[in-house]
N, C-alpha and C positions, 0 to 999 in steps of 0.2 A: 555402336550397337548394331547387330545384324538382325534384320526382320525377315523371316522366311516369306517368299512370294506367296500371296494368297489373293483371292478375289477381292478387289478394291484396295489392296495394300501394295504400295510401291517398295521394291527392294531398295534399301539404302544402308550403307555402311560407311563410317568415317573412323579411320584409325590413324593415330599419330605416333610415330616412332622417332628416335633420335640417337645419335652418339654424342660424344663430347664436342664434336666439331661440326656435325651435319644434322639436318632434320629431313624427315621423309614422311609424307602424308598421302593417304590414299582415300579417295571418295568413290563409292560404288553406287551406281544406279542400274536400272534394268537394261539400259542401252549401252553401257560401257563404264570404263574406269578412268578417273582423272588422278594423275600423280602430280605432286608438287615436292620438289627436292632441291637442296642446295646447302651451302655453308650457313651456320647459325649467324643471325644478324643481317641476312640478305633476303630480298623478296623471293628468291628461289626461281626455278624454271618449271613451267607447267607442261605436261604432256598428256595425251589421251590415247587410251586403248579401246577400240570399239568391241562390242560383244554381240553375238548372234542371239543370245537369250539370257534371261536373268540367271539361270543355272550356270551358264558358261562364265558370266561375269563373276559370280560368287566363287567358282572353282579357280579362276585365274587370280582373283584377289587373295584367296587363301594361300595359294602357292607363292605369290609375291611376298606376302607378309612372313610366311615361314622362312623364305630365303633371307629376308632382312634380319630376322631374329637370329638366324644361323650366322650371319655376318657380324653380329655383335650389337645390333640396334636394340634399344629397349623402349618401353612405352614412355611417352612424354607426358609428365604430370602437369605441365603448364607453368611450373614454377621457375624453370630455367629460361635462358634467352632463346627465343625462337623467331621465326620469320615475322610474326606479328608484333615483335618487340624490338625492331631494328633501331639502330641509332637515329636514323632519319625520323622514325615515328616518335622516338624519345624527345626529339627537338620540338615536336608538335605539342607536347604535354602542356606547356603554359597556355597555348591557345585553346586546347581542349578544356582545360579547367576554367577558362574565361568564357566558355560557351560559344566559341566561334563556330558557326554552322559549317563553314567551308572546311575547317580542320576536321570536324566530325565526319564530313563526307569523305575526306581523304582516308581517315581511319576505317570507315566502312568499306571502302574499296580495298584497302590493305587486308582486312579480315577476309573478304571474299576471295581475294587472290591467294591468301594463305590457307584456304580450305575451311575456314571457320564460317561456314555459310549461315548457320543459325544465328550467330551473334551479328554478323555483318548485315543480314536481312533485317534483323530487329532494329539495329541502329537506323537503317533507312526508313523503316516504318515509323519510328519515333520522331525522326527529323521531319517527316511529312506531317505527322500529327501535330507537332509543335508549330509548324507553319500553317496549320489549319487548312490543309488541302482537303477538298471536299471528299467525304467518305473515309478519310484516312484514320480517324480516331477509332471507328468500329473495326477496321482492318487490323490496326495495331493491337487492339484488345483481343481480337480473335487469335492473332498470331501468338501473343503472349500466353493465352490460355492453352494453346496447342503445344507450345514449346517451353513451358515454364520450367519443367524439371531439367531440361538440357541447358537452359540459360543459367540456372542457379547451381546446378550440380546436384548429384544424388544426396550428398551429406546435408545440405541445407534444405533440399526438398522434403526430407523426412520431418522437418520442423515447420511445415507450411501452416499449421494451425496456430503457431505461436509467433510467426514472423510476418510482418507486413512491409512491403517494399514500395517506396516512391521512386519510380524510374525516371531517368533523364538521359537522353541520347543513347539508349540501349544498355545502360548500366544502372546499378542501384546508386541513388544519390542519398536517400535517407532510409534507414532500416529501423523499424520499431519491433521490439521484442518484449514479450510479457510472459507471465506464468500464472496458471490457474490452479484450482484445487486438485485437479487430477493430471496436470501436464508436467512436463519436465521442468526443472529449475532453469531460470534464465541463464545461469552460468553454463549449462550443458549446450545451449544453443549458440553461445558467443563464438566458440571456436569454429563452428560450422559457418557462421556468418563471415568471419574473417578469412576463411579458406575458400570461400565461394568465388568462382571466376567472375560472377556478376558484381562483386564488391571491389573491383580494382580501383574505381574512382569514388568509393564511398566517402561522403563528407560528414554526415550527421548520424549518430547512433542515439536512439531513444529507448530507454528502458521503462516499462510500465510496471504493473503490479508484480511484486516479487513472489506472489503465491502464498501458500500457507505459512511459510516461515516469517513473512511480513518484514523481513530485514534485507538490506542490500550488502551486508558484510561479506559473505562468501562470493557474491557476484562481483564486488569491487576488487577483491583479491584475485579472482580469476581474470578479470579484465586487465588488471595491472600486469599480470604475468604473461599475457599474450603478445604476439607480434602484431601491432596494429597495422591496418592498411595504410599505405603511405600518405594518403590525403585526408584521412579521418582527423578532424580537428574540432568537432563540436559534440558535446555529450549532454544529454537531457536525462535526468533522473526524476521519476515520479510520473504522475498522470500527464498525458500528452496535451490534454485540453482542460484547463482549469474550470471553465464553465460546465463542461460535461461531467467533471468530477464532482462538482457541487450538486448537479441534478441527480446523479446516481448515488450520492453519498459514499463515494469511493474512499476506502480506508487509506489513511496516510501511511506510506511506507516509512520504515525507521532506518536512520543512518546514525550509527554511534559516532563515527568520525570519518573524515575523508582521508585519513592517513593511509588506509588500505589502498587508495587509488594511486598513491605515490609509487614510482615516478610517473609523471604524465607530461613528458617533454614537448609533445606536439599539440597539446590541448590549447585551443585558442578561445573556446567558448564553453561555459559550464552553466547549466540551468538546473536548479534543484527545487523540487516540491516534496517536502518530507518532514517527518518529526526530526528536527535537527537542533537539539539543545546545545550541542557542542560542534565545533567545526574542525578542531584539531589545532594544536599550538604550533605556530611557526611553519605552517605548510608552505611549500615552494612550488609555484606554477610558473616556470620561466617564460612560457609563450602565451600565457593567458591574457586575453584582451577584453573579454566581456564576461561578467559574472552576474547572474540573476538568481536571487534567493526568494523562495516562497515557503518559508518555514511555518510549521504549525503554531509556533509561538515565538516571540522575540524576547529573549531573556538576556541577563547580564553575561552569562558564560559564552553565548554565541557571539555577542558583540565584542567581548574581549578577544576571542579567537579571531574574529574577523579583522580586528585592528592589527593583529600580528602577522597577517598573511604576507608572504613574499611573492609579489607579482609585479616585476618591474615594468612589464608592458601593458598593465591593466589600463584600459581606456574608458570602459563603461561599467558602472555598478548600478544594479537595479534591485529594489526590495519591494515585494508585494506583501503587505501586512494584512493577512486575511484572518488572523486569529488574535488571541489576547496578547497584549504587550505587557509582560511582567516586569520588564526593566523600565526604569524611569526615563522620561524624555531626554534628560541631560546625558544619560549613558549612550542613548542612540545618537544624539547630536555629536558627542565626543568621538564615537566610532566613525561617523560620517566625515567629520573634519579630518580624522587621520587617514581615511581612505582618499579623500580629495587631495591630501598632501602628496600622494603618489605622483611621481614626476609626469607620468603620461596620462593620468585620468582627466577626461574632458567632458564626460557625460554622466549625469546622475538621474536615476529614475526612482520615483517614490509613488507607488501605486496602492490605493486603498488605505493610505496612512491617515489615521485620525489626528485631529488638531495639527493640520499641516503648517499653518502660518506660525504658531508658536514654536514648532520644531525648526522651521527655517530661521527664525529669529535666534534660536539657540546655536544653530550652526554658524551663523554670522555672515554678514555681507562680504567680508574679506575672503573667506573660504569659497563662498558661492561665486564670487566674481571670477574665479579661476576657470569656471566651467564654460564650455561652449554650448551645452544644452542642459536645461533643467526640465525633466519630464515629470509632470505631476498629474498624469491621467488617472482618473478615478479617485483622486485625493482632493483636488481643488473643488470647492463649492462656489456657487454664485455669491454667497455671502462673504466669501474670501476676497472678492474683487478689489475692494479698496486697499487692503493690506498687500495684495499681490502687485498692485500698481506701484506702491511705494517701494517694495522689495525689488521689482523688476527694473525700475528706473535707476537704481544704484548699480545694476549689473552691467549695463551698457552693451557688452558684446555677447551676453548669454541669451540663447534662444529658449523661449518658454513654450513648452508643449502641453496643451490642455486636453487634447484628444477630442472625443465626441461630446463636447460641451458647448454648443453653439451660443447659448444665452450668456455663459461666462465669457466666451471669446468676444461676443459683441460688446460687453461691458469693458473689456480690456483693450479693444481695438482703438488705435490712435494714442493709447497711453503707454503701451509696451513696445519698445523698439523692434524686437524680434519675436513675433507671436506666430505660433503654428497650431492648427486644429485639425486633427486627423481622426477618422472613425476607427481605424484598426487598432487592435491591441498590440503590445510589444510581442515580438516573436523571435525565435532563434534565427539568426541570419545564416543563410546557406549560400553564401557567395564564394 
């Protein structure tokens, strides 16, 4: 974008062109022009052309761009291979995803060398803020405010009132999208999110209120039809914060079935808070490892569908029972036994479940003994301590999680081989 010279405004222009074999980038400031050019997939060669004035820099830049366009170059939309996406940087990707600070510094340097100064500088600001360098958080926030539109791109910037971003290392890690009475439907914002240069390393997508329609049907169909960012593997449907939803009496969104979400081959984590009377028969989630349901009610149809899910890599299942259970406890116990029978499942979470001990008795010690962790936060009461001792002593290798219940933990201490008590609520893992 070219900004005309004016009092207090610095001339700046950044234009990226390419052919099918080469890239060419020009960055213009008041005192001169910087060029970066070379074959695709290489760092390129940098050169500089000084200028006597902003007007002279602008004139020279326009002439150079016109000549490149005449030579067959075209605007780089960022989707093809470029200097910032070289094979060497591709090899860094596992370290970047693991949060290796040195790898992110290398990426920042590569972005700056490639002419992507805004992104490169933001990565540096974020790394300093995450290292708690004095004054760095304020500087990072100010930089983000000043360059937000450039960082997310114009398409996503248009949805800034409906989209909230949790940033990590200069890129979006978690994106939250919602719809209100007078805003665009969530589905309209999803493509902008997925096309944004900020979402190259997106890991978690959270969808809030679906707006006036109250249903996620069209949103899930739109979502299933889009090309997902490569690393997006966690999806949250419903309110982001259950306690906040209770305080504000947030309406439960409606999901008729998750069939519209199929296929979802890269989805590893799914969290749902909704009116979910049915789940969909025989749904297949080949990569799903963690499933957490917060339904408005637990009835027989949901439990039957849940028992038929095809998720060969499922490791953790959690249920928060916040509303009426219309199905008998025997039906819930049967569904839990079938889920635990999955080859990979090792963790079971039961939160806010009434009559916990009778339910565990129905599930049976043979099924529970297969687990590595039994998480009963917000379900277990102090009065359950004697029965929990008896159950836990038969499980031997199963870790019992009671959460923020110090009195209960004290009563169980010394009687339960593997006892854990943590204050935090279960959350979507974003690793």
